[in-house]
SERO-4910 file (N, C-alpha, C, O; in steps of 0.05 Angstrom, whole numbers):
BEGIN
 pado doro    nc1    nc2    nc3   cac1   cac2   cac3    cc1    cc2    cc3    oc1    oc2    oc3
  Unk    A   2622   2541   2393   2610   2518   2380   2595   2502   2401   2607   2486   2416
  Unk    A   2569   2505   2402   2553   2492   2422   2544   2464   2413   2549   2456   2390
  Unk    A   2531   2451   2431   2520   2424   2425   2495   2426   2408   2486   2448   2401
  Unk    A   2485   2403   2401   2461   2403   2384   2437   2416   2398   2421   2429   2384
  Unk    A   2435   2413   2424   2413   2426   2438   2415   2457   2436   2395   2471   2432
  Unk    A   2439   2467   2439   2442   2496   2438   2437   2507   2410   2425   2528   2406
  Unk    A   2445   2492   2390   2441   2500   2362   2412   2498   2354   2403   2514   2337
  Unk    A   2397   2480   2365   2369   2475   2358   2349   2486   2377   2325   2482   2374
  Unk    A   2358   2500   2397   2340   2509   2419   2317   2526   2408   2295   2523   2417
  Unk    A   2322   2545   2390   2301   2562   2380   2279   2547   2367   2255   2553   2371
  Unk    A   2285   2526   2351   2265   2510   2338   2251   2492   2359   2226   2488   2356
  Unk    A   2265   2483   2379   2253   2465   2399   2233   2480   2416   2213   2469   2423
  Unk    A   2239   2505   2423   2221   2521   2439   2195   2525   2425   2173   2525   2437
  Unk    A   2196   2529   2399   2171   2532   2383   2154   2507   2385   2130   2508   2388
  Unk    A   2167   2484   2383   2153   2458   2386   2140   2456   2413   2117   2447   2415
  Unk    A   2153   2464   2434   2142   2463   2461   2118   2482   2465   2101   2477   2482
  Unk    A   2117   2503   2449   2095   2522   2452   2069   2512   2438   2048   2524   2442
  Unk    A   2071   2490   2423   2047   2479   2410   2030   2465   2430   2040   2455   2450
  Unk    A   2003   2464   2425   1986   2449   2443   1993   2420   2444   2004   2409   2424
  Unk    A   1987   2406   2466   1994   2378   2469   1984   2360   2446   1998   2342   2437
  Unk    A   1960   2364   2436   1949   2347   2415   1966   2349   2389   1970   2329   2376
  Unk    A   1975   2373   2383   1992   2377   2359   2019   2366   2363   2031   2353   2346
  Unk    A   2031   2370   2387   2057   2358   2393   2057   2328   2390   2075   2316   2379
  Unk    A   2036   2315   2400   2034   2286   2398   2033   2277   2369   2045   2258   2361
  Unk    A   2017   2292   2354   2015   2285   2325   2042   2288   2311   2049   2272   2294
  Unk    A   2057   2309   2318   2082   2314   2304   2102   2293   2311   2116   2282   2293
  Unk    A   2105   2285   2336   2125   2266   2343   2117   2237   2337   2134   2219   2338
  Unk    A   2092   2232   2331   2084   2205   2323   2086   2201   2293   2078   2180   2283
  Unk    A   2095   2221   2278   2099   2217   2249   2122   2198   2244   2126   2190   2221
  Unk    A   2136   2190   2264   2157   2169   2261   2144   2143   2253   2159   2124   2246
  Unk    A   2118   2141   2254   2104   2117   2245   2110   2111   2216   2113   2087   2208
  Unk    A   2113   2131   2200   2119   2127   2172   2146   2114   2168   2149   2095   2153
  Unk    A   2166   2124   2183   2193   2111   2182   2191   2082   2192   2205   2065   2181
  Unk    A   2176   2078   2213   2173   2051   2224   2160   2032   2203   2168   2009   2200
  Unk    A   2140   2042   2189   2126   2026   2168   2146   2019   2146   2146   1997   2136
  Unk    A   2162   2039   2137   2181   2033   2116   2201   2012   2125   2209   1995   2110
  Unk    A   2210   2014   2150   2229   1994   2160   2216   1966   2161   2229   1946   2155
  Unk    A   2191   1965   2169   2176   1940   2170   2174   1928   2142   2177   1904   2139
  Unk    A   2168   1945   2122   2166   1935   2095   2193   1925   2085   2195   1904   2071
  Unk    A   2215   1939   2091   2241   1930   2083   2248   1902   2095   2258   1885   2081
  Unk    A   2242   1899   2121   2247   1873   2134   2230   1851   2121   2240   1829   2116
  Unk    A   2205   1857   2115   2188   1837   2102   2198   1829   2075   2197   1806   2067
  Unk    A   2208   1849   2060   2218   1843   2033   2245   1829   2034   2250   1811   2017
  Unk    A   2261   1835   2053   2288   1823   2055   2286   1794   2065   2305   1779   2061
  Unk    A   2264   1787   2078   2261   1760   2088   2260   1740   2064   2267   1717   2067
  Unk    A   2251   1750   2042   2250   1734   2017   2267   1747   1997   2262   1770   1988
  Unk    A   2288   1734   1988   2307   1746   1969   2295   1749   1941   2303   1766   1926
  Unk    A   2276   1731   1935   2264   1732   1908   2234   1727   1910   2225   1708   1923
  Unk    A   2219   1743   1896   2190   1739   1894   2185   1729   1865   2198   1737   1846
  Unk    A   2165   1711   1863   2159   1699   1837   2149   1720   1818   2155   1720   1794
  Unk    A   2133   1739   1828   2123   1760   1811   2115   1784   1829   2118   1783   1853
  Unk    A   2105   1804   1816   2097   1829   1831   2074   1823   1850   2074   1835   1872
  Unk    A   2056   1806   1843   2033   1800   1860   2043   1787   1886   2032   1793   1907
  Unk    A   2063   1769   1884   2073   1757   1908   2086   1778   1927   2083   1776   1951
  Unk    A   2100   1797   1916   2112   1818   1932   2091   1835   1945   2093   1842   1968
  Unk    A   2070   1842   1930   2048   1859   1941   2034   1844   1963   2026   1856   1983
  Unk    A   2030   1818   1960   2017   1802   1981   2034   1802   2007   2023   1804   2029
  Unk    A   2060   1800   2003   2078   1800   2027   2076   1827   2042   2075   1828   2066
  Unk    A   2075   1849   2027   2073   1876   2039   2045   1879   2052   2042   1892   2073
  Unk    A   2025   1868   2039   1997   1870   2050   1996   1855   2077   1985   1865   2096
  Unk    A   2008   1831   2078   2008   1816   2103   2024   1830   2125   2017   1829   2148
  Unk    A   2046   1843   2117   2062   1858   2136   2045   1882   2147   2047   1889   2170
  Unk    A   2029   1894   2130   2012   1916   2138   1990   1906   2157   1985   1919   2178
  Unk    A   1978   1883   2151   1957   1873   2169   1969   1866   2196   1955   1869   2216
  Unk    A   1993   1856   2197   2005   1848   2222   2010   1873   2240   2013   1869   2265
  Unk    A   2011   1897   2229   2015   1921   2245   1991   1926   2264   1995   1936   2286
  Unk    A   1967   1920   2255   1943   1926   2270   1925   1902   2270   1904   1903   2256
  Unk    A   1932   1882   2284   1916   1857   2283   1888   1860   2296   1871   1844   2289
  Unk    A   1884   1879   2313   1858   1883   2326   1839   1900   2309   1815   1899   2313
  Unk    A   1850   1915   2290   1834   1932   2273   1826   1959   2286   1809   1973   2275
  Unk    A   1838   1966   2308   1831   1991   2322   1851   2014   2316   1847   2036   2326
  Unk    A   1871   2009   2300   1891   2029   2294   1879   2053   2280   1887   2076   2286
  Unk    A   1861   2049   2261   1849   2071   2246   1833   2089   2265   1833   2114   2263
  Unk    A   1819   2077   2284   1803   2092   2303   1821   2109   2321   1815   2133   2326
  Unk    A   1843   2097   2331   1862   2112   2348   1874   2135   2332   1877   2157   2343
  Unk    A   1881   2130   2307   1893   2151   2291   1873   2174   2286   1881   2197   2288
  Unk    A   1849   2167   2279   1829   2189   2273   1823   2204   2299   1818   2228   2297
  Unk    A   1823   2191   2322   1819   2206   2347   1841   2226   2352   1835   2249   2361
  Unk    A   1866   2219   2346   1888   2238   2350   1886   2261   2330   1891   2284   2338
  Unk    A   1878   2255   2306   1875   2277   2286   1852   2296   2293   1855   2320   2288
  Unk    A   1830   2285   2304   1808   2303   2311   1817   2324   2331   1811   2348   2327
  Unk    A   1831   2316   2352   1840   2335   2372   1860   2354   2360   1859   2378   2366
  Unk    A   1878   2344   2344   1899   2362   2332   1886   2382   2313   1894   2405   2312
  Unk    A   1866   2373   2297   1853   2391   2278   1839   2414   2293   1838   2436   2283
  Unk    A   1826   2407   2315   1813   2428   2331   1834   2448   2341   1829   2472   2341
  Unk    A   1857   2438   2350   1878   2456   2359   1889   2473   2336   1894   2497   2340
  Unk    A   1893   2461   2313   1902   2476   2290   1882   2498   2283   1890   2521   2276
  Unk    A   1856   2492   2284   1835   2511   2278   1837   2535   2297   1833   2558   2289
  Unk    A   1841   2529   2322   1844   2551   2342   1869   2568   2336   1868   2592   2336
  Unk    A   1891   2554   2331   1916   2568   2326   1915   2586   2301   1927   2608   2301
  Unk    A   1900   2577   2281   1899   2592   2256   1873   2607   2253   1865   2613   2230
  Unk    A   1861   2615   2274   1838   2633   2274   1814   2622   2259   1800   2638   2246
  Unk    A   1809   2597   2259   1785   2586   2246   1787   2582   2216   1767   2577   2203
  Unk    A   1811   2585   2205   1814   2582   2176   1808   2554   2166   1800   2551   2143
  Unk    A   1811   2534   2183   1806   2507   2174   1776   2501   2171   1768   2486   2154
  Unk    A   1760   2513   2188   1731   2508   2187   1715   2532   2176   1691   2532   2177
  Unk    A   1728   2552   2165   1715   2576   2156   1695   2570   2133   1674   2582   2132
  Unk    A   1701   2552   2115   1684   2546   2092   1666   2523   2096   1652   2514   2078
  Unk    A   1665   2511   2120   1648   2488   2126   1621   2498   2135   1618   2518   2149
  Unk    A   1600   2483   2127   1573   2491   2134   1565   2477   2159   1542   2480   2169
***
């Protein structure tokens, strides 16, 4: 009965064999969990909302606070560009095969 590393080693080695751009994209998907936690905190700060619009406004403001400079979308798309190129190489051009 080994530890978690020994039980998961085969899956972890596969992760390490991926190109760096794909590895970075995979381990940054924790952003989704972080966003959900941020939404929960924003909603719990107010025990009662007057209506659905008030709740949506609160979540909207919490979302804006995540990227106050407005550069988050650019950083995200830059990471995806590199990862998509790597995926295309890994899968023999299947991602760009039908593009003109």
